[in-house]
Residue, then its C-alpha position, 0 to 999 in steps of 0.5 A: m465508479i470504479k470497474i473491477i475486471n477480472e477473467t470471471k467477473n467484472y465488479e461496479l463501486e461508487f469510487e472517489g479515489l479510497k474504498i475500503i472493502n470488509c469481508d470475512n478473508t481479505r486475502k480469499l477476496y483478493k484473489a477473487w477480486f484482483y488478482n490478475c485483474n483490471i480495472q478503470i477509475n471513470d476513464k482511466k484504465y488501470k494494468q497491472d503494473d499500476i495495481i500495488y498489492i501491500s500486506e503486512l507482509t510485503k518488504i521494504s525491498e520490494f520496492i526500493n532498490f539501486t535502479k539506475k533513475s530509483f530515487l535511492t540511487e538518486l540520493l546517493n548519488e547526490y550524497i557521494g557526488n565526485e568523492n571516489i566511494i573506495n580508497s583509491n591509493i589502497v587500490n593502486d597499492i594493491i595493482n602496482k603489487i599484483n603487477q610486480k610480483v607477474d612481471f607485466d602490466l596486469l591490472t589497472q584501476n577500473d573505474g565502472e559504473k558508479s551505479k554497480l559500487i553502490q549496489l556491492i557497498f550498500e544493501i537494503l536490509d530485506d527483513k525490514f516490513i513495510d510501515e507507514k515511514s516508508l509507505k510515504i515515501i514510496i508513494e511520494h516517488l511515484k512517477n504516475s498514478k496507481v491503484f493500491i491494494l491494501d489487505d488487511i494493515s494494521w498500522i494504515k489510517l485513513d487521515f493518511l491516505y487523504k493526502y494522496l488522494n489527488e494522484h493516487n487510489f486506494i482499496i483497502l479490504t478489511n475483516d472489520f472496517r470500525k478501526l479504520l474510521i474516524n466518523k460516521n459520514q465514512i461508513e459511506l467508504v464501506v462496502n461489505v462482502k459478504n461469501n466474495n461475491n455478493f455486495t453492499e455499497f453504504l452510500d448514505s450514512e443517515i438512511l443507514f443509522k436510521h434503519l439501523e437504528h429502527d432494527i436495535a431501538y437504539e439511537i446511535d449519536n456521536q457518543r453511542f457511534n465512538e463506542f462502537i468504532n472504540e470499544p469493539n468488544s462491548v455488546f452494543s458495538l458486536q450487535l451493530f457490527s453484526k446487524i450492518k454485516k447482514i445489511 
């Protein structure tokens, strides 16, 4: 069970680490449900610092940096080791020339903190957006459990997220859940939200599809389901999608 607690309302959903929230406008739903919220999953509480929001426009530099304890700084220190990353001979030569010029000892070489030198020499690409590879690195170097809010990300796949459910939790916001599903049972992950408030959970795929089959007078076998998720503009897919959104 997940409880989303914000200033105006609480929302409770069945939850086992992964949920797909289908709505017309993901950004509005994020603001209505998750902005400045706290989340409780079973007995564990997550505050804002534990909730990570990612969209197509989220940049890598928002999560990967050169702080002393970051994995990137540790990695650079590992490769640099005891090597000088600045040519000491050139630096000393410049120091000697300036000291001679002023005719007294004015400058000396500042060994300084390696982390400060790293920030001066290396720079994270500021125009690179998060993709699957960078999200993998971010997730695998987190120190404690987080809740990820993934806002309508075109490249996200359920199989990718399943690998991290032992440690982290994921909520996917989308306006078309069909592009995320692989099999019929995964529709049990879907919550359909109307008007950013009223919602329906599909907790039993068998009951749901029997209801829909009666409503549309079609048997939803594997072939039909594949058409539903892989041919979103087909007449059958559009009809079924419309019916599900109205439940």
